[in-house]
N, C-alpha and C positions, 0 to 999 in steps of 0.2 A: 648388225641390228644395236647391241647394248652401247656400244660407241658411239652411233649415230644418236640413241635417245638420250647418252649422258650430255653430247653436244648443243642438243634442243634443251635439254633441261638447264643447263650453266647458262643460256642467254635468257630463258625466262625465269628462274629462280629466284632472282632477286627482287621481282617486281610482286611475286607471290609467294606464301607461304611454302608453298609444295611443289615437289621436284617435277610434277606435270603440269604445273600452270594452276587451273583452278578447279580441276577436278582431279582428284588421287584416286582412278577408275582401276588401277591394277591392284592385283591382290598383294600383300605383304609378303614377302619370299625370305626373311633376314632371319637367322639365327633365333634371336630372340623379339621379335618387332614390339609388342607392347606388352603390359600386364596391367591396364587400368581395371580395376574391378569392377566389372556392373552389379548393381543392385537398385532395388528399388524402395529399401530400407531406408529410414532416415539416419541410421549409425549403423554401416557396413561394415562387416569385415574384410581383412586383408586377402581372406581367401574365395570371397565370393566371385562366381564367375557365370554369370546367367547369360545365355545368348545373345549376344549384342546386334541392334540394327543398324546397318547403315546409315550414316549420316547424309545431308541433302547433295553431299559431292560425291557419294558412294565408297567412301572410305571406311573400313572397320575400325578406326581410331578413336574416332569422335562419339561411338555408339557406344563405347566402354565407360564414357566418363559420367558421372553421375554427381550429383548435389549430394554432399554428407553433410551431418552436424557438426558445428552449430550451426541450425539452418539460418538463421539470421545475417551470416556471412555470406551466402551463396543464394538469396532469392533475389536477388540483381544480377545484372551482367558483373563480373570483376573489373574493375577498375585498372587497367593494365599500363595507365601512362606513365610513363618514367623519363626521367631527362634523357636528352640525345647523347650518346656516347662522346667522349673527347675525339679528335683526330689522332688515329694511330698509325705510326709510321710503321709501311709493311716489314714483317719480318723476315721475309725473305725475297731475295730478287730475281729469282727465277720464276716464272710464269705459273700459275695452276694448270696442271697436267687432266686432260678427261680420265674418267674412270674407263680405262677398257676391260673387256671381257676377259681378258687372260694378260696379263702383263709378260713381257720377257723377263726368265731370270737372269740375275746378273752373273756374271763368273766369279769363280771362288776369288774370298777376298785375299790381297796380298796382306802380309802382317801390318798392323796399326803402326809401326814405327815408320812405315814406308810411304805413309799418306798424310794428309793434314789430320793432325789427331784434335778430336772433340774435347771441349774443356771441360774435364770430369773431375771430379774431388776424389782424393786417396780415403776420404773419412766418409764415403757413401755406405759402405758395407754395415755401418752400425745401425742403419737404419730398419733391418730385419736383425739384431740381434737376440730376440727374443725366440725366434725359431729354431737358434742352435741347440744342441742336444743339452747342454748344461743347465740351461734357463727355459726349455721349453716346458718340462713338466710343471714347473712352479709358476709360470705366466699363465698357463692354461688355468690351474687351480686358483689362481687369484683373480681371474676375470670369467670365472662363471664356467669353466669346463667340468666334465665331470669322467667317471670311470668310461660311463655307456656311452658320452657323447665321442670320446677317443677310439674306444672300440670301432663305433661307426665309422669315423676318419678311415682308420686301419682297414677296413673291409673294403671301404669305399676304392682304398686307393690299390687295392689288392684287384678288384674288378678292374679300372681303368688300367693298371699294367695288362692284364690279360687282353683287353680290348685293343689295345695299341698295334698299329700295322707294322710289318717289317720295316716300312721304307720311314717311318718315325711318326709317322701322321694319325690321327686318331680320324676314321673314317665318320662322317655325317650319315651319310645313306646306309653305308652297313648296318649301324645300329639306330635306325629306323626314323632320322630326319627325313623331312618332305615327304610324307607319307601322302599329301593330298586329302587328307580328311575331310569328310563333309561333315560341319558342325552346323547344324540350324541354316542360316542365310548364308553362310560364307564358306564357300569352297577353297580350302587351303591347298595352294599350289604346291609345286616340288621343288620351288628354286633354291630352297633352302640345304635340296640332297650335295650341293657343290661346297657348303661351307665348312671343308675341312679344316681351314685355316684358325676360322672362329672356335670352333670344339677343340682343335689341338691347342688353342691358346687357355682354354677354361680346364681343360684337362691338366695341362704344366702349371697351372693357377693353383689347382689343389693340391700338386705334389709339392709346389713350392712352399704356399702354405704351411704344411707339414715338416719343412727345415730341409726338403730334398733339394739338391742342387745338381748341375751336371758332374760337379767336384767329389760330392759328399752326398751318404744317404742310402737308406735299400733301395731306391728307385733312380739312383745316380745313372744309369744307362737309359732309363726310359726319359729321363729330362734331356739327357745328351741328345738322344737321336730326336726328340721333339724339336728341340732347337733347332739343331741342325738342319730337320726339315722345313723350318720357317725361313732361316736365312738363306737356305740353298734355294729358294724359290722366291725370294723378295724381288717385286719389279724393281726396273730400273729406276722409277720414280719415288722409290722408296716403301712402298705399298707391300704390306704383308698380307695382302687380303687374299692372295692366289687365283684360283678360279672362281672364285663368289660371283654371283650373279648380281647385278645391279642395286637391289634393295639391301642387299645382304652384305655387301663388300665393306663398308665403312666399317660395320659392326665387326666384322671377322678381323679388318687390320687391326682396330683397335684392343680388341681383345687378346690378338698374338701380339700387338706390341708391349699390353701390361705386361705378359708374362716376360718377355724378354728384357724391359726395364727391371722387373723385379730378380731376374737371374743376374743381370750386371750388378743390381745393387747389392744384392748376396753374396757376390763372389769377388766383384771386381775386376773381372775376365776382361782384359783389354782387346780381345780379339771380337768381343761382341759389342764393343762402343761403336764403332762407325756403322755398323748395320742399324744399333737403334737411333744413332743421331739422322740417319736417313729417314726412319720410320716416322721418327717425331716431327722431323719436317715436314712428310707427307701430311700428317695430321694439322699441322699449324696452317698449309698451304689449303686444307679444307674447309675453315672456319671463315665463316663469314666477316668480313671487316667491318661493318658496322654493328649489324645485331649481335655477334658474338658468339652465333648457334652454328651447329652441326647437323646435316640432315642425310641427303645421299649423293648429293654432286657439289660442285663448286657453284657457290652463287644460291644454294639454297640458305633460307633464312634461318632453319633449324628447328629441331623439336626435342622437347625434354628426355625422350626416350635415348635417342642417339647422343644428347648431349653428356649423358651421366657417363658412358665408355671414354669419351672423348677427354672429359674431366680427368678421368682416373688414369687416363695416359699422361695427361701432365702433371699430376700429383705423383704418380710412380717413378716419372721422368727426373722430377725434380729430387726423388731419394738419391740419384745417382752422381748428383750434382751438375747433370745438364745446365747450360746457360741457356739465355734466349727465349723464354716463354714465359715472362712474367706479364709481357702485354697480352699475351694470348690468355693468361689467367684471369686477369680486368675485364677483358673482353666476355670472357664466360660468365663473371660476374652478372655483367650486363644483362644477358640472354636470360638467366634465372631471374634478376627482376621483371622482364618482360612478360614472364608468365604466370607471374605472382599475382596473389587475391587474398582477400581475409583481411580483418582488422589490422592486423600487424604484417601483411602481405607475406604469410609464412605457409599458405597453401599454394599449390602449383598445379598446372595444366598440362596438356601434352603439347600445344602452342597457344599462342596470344591469342586473347578473347574468348578460350573454350572453358568449360568447367571444370574446375580443379577436382581431382581423384586422390586417393590415399597411395597408388602407386607412382603418382608423379611426383606426389608431396616429398613421399619417401627419399625418390630418386634428387628433386631438388634438394631436400636437407642435406642428403649426402654431397652435394657437390658443394654446398654452400660451407659445411664443416670442413671440408678438403681443401677449400680455398681460403680458410681463416677465419670463418665467422664462429663466435663461441657458444657454447651450448645454452647459455643465459641470455642470447640476444631475445628481443622480443618475437622477432619472426621465427628463430628456431623453437623458443617455446609453443608458440602457436602450432609449429606442424609436430612436435613431441607430445601436444595433448590431442592431438587429431590420432596419431598413430596408435595412442592409448587405450582408445574405443575400437582398435582393428588388430586385435591380437591374431596372431595365427591359428586354425582351426583345421582339424584333420579332414572335415567333411568336405571342402571345398579347395582343395589346393591350387595354388597358383605360384611356382617358385620365382618367378620373375619378381612378383611384388614383395614376396619374402624377404628376395637377395638385398633388396635395396632398403626393406624394413629395417634387417638385421644389421646392414653397414650403418645406417643411418643411426639406430638404436646404440651401438656399440660406441660409436664415435663420441655420441650424445652422453653418454654413461649415466650413472645415476640409477634412480628407480623405474625409468622407462626400460633402460636396457635388462634390468633385472627381471620385470615382467614379461618383457619381449623372449628373452633368453630360455626361459623355463617354458614357454609356451611354443618356440621353435624347436627346443631341444625334443620335447614330446612329441610332435606329431612328425618330427624327421626318424626319430628312432622307431616310432611304431610303425612308419611307411617304408622303410627301408627293407628290401628283400634278403630273408635271413634263412632262406632252404640253399640246402647242397645242390649246385646246378650251376649253368652258365650264367644266371642273373645273378647270384648270391652277392651280396653286397651292393646292389645297384639301386637306382630308384625308377621308379615307372614315370616316363614322361605324362604331366599332368593335362588335362583337357582342354586348359587356357590356351597357351602358345607353346607347350612344351612339345608338341608333335612337330614343330618347326627345327628343335635343335637335336631330338632324339633322346635317346639314354645316357649316350655321353653328356651331352648339356645337361639332363636335370641331374646327373650322378655328381658331377664337377661342382655345379652351383650348390648342390646340397651338402658336399663334403665341405665345402667354402664357408657356409652359414655355420 
């Protein structure tokens, strides 16, 4: 059924902004669908999560987007007119492949020396040098870490280690994903219960961020089994989405690919280079050739929520020295422009023509900074000023919005990072489970979209922050 729908979506996606034509009537069932923080206040917090009302098309996404101060920037419809992109040369000669409900796993890989070797640089390992034991403590201290935040990360990793399944995966369903919570007007379906590859990617990223690899670190065995699970179940088309259902599929692929890329960058492991190359090629094949965006199926014009994960795929792949992704980065820049508004085009919406929100502005700013924009660019300054009005608060948790707000603030640096860091540390340390028992060290899924990804999602994202 999903295969048939994917083919239909591929045929109509280029003409309309949504995978299902003019009406996104299906419930979102991705790991982290959206995190646009709804509020009626003129200057909202990134934490606010009032019950959204569906838009005219029946989609929950637009109901979460709201006007924010400065009011004069958003009283009228944003000007999303941008220059048409140049003609791009296709990056892949192979045709795009439809998303299948379950891709066939590829056989065990031969040694890389027996295959066509991807063009990877030997110096890639330096990209994450500050994660090494010799430099980690001083790097954390100089960039805002604390004894309390490091202790919280250690507790989170201990919980994640215990939560891993024997085959190396982290099970989404086992830890509360896709519970089908009924919140207000939206019944949340259970499609994310099959998003094991996505939450496995997030759990691995939390461990990699603390300096663990499949070669070194107290969680080397966990990382080894997690990576092995991903590549053993990689699809013949390069996808790392596993059995994820349609709406969750590309999200899961992105999260798993970022984890694989960071592993390669940190270790230089040649046996993982070919699976990474295939995974990145799949991401490239899913990008819209004109808009530069990603969504659910080939031909979809894109949305900002999906965009962030795929831009991080490109960014992480770049740290390995992987070649052939520069055009995709230029396309990605063009898409961000298409969803931008504000006096300096620093604000961003979920899709072109919609109202800007804090979560999507933070995600777009993260993309821009990863793609080379300087923090003093007028668009970046405008976004940073907006984030300053929306520091995390414990009363209304929104892990998705906080995650991209943390990434954007960190990469921007300066006073914004100092303020954001102080707020995010306070709310996360206070909300972490700290009692003896099976939940110790984890974070409860938030009430916005956390129940899509469950406890592994909320704990991994919080540990990364």
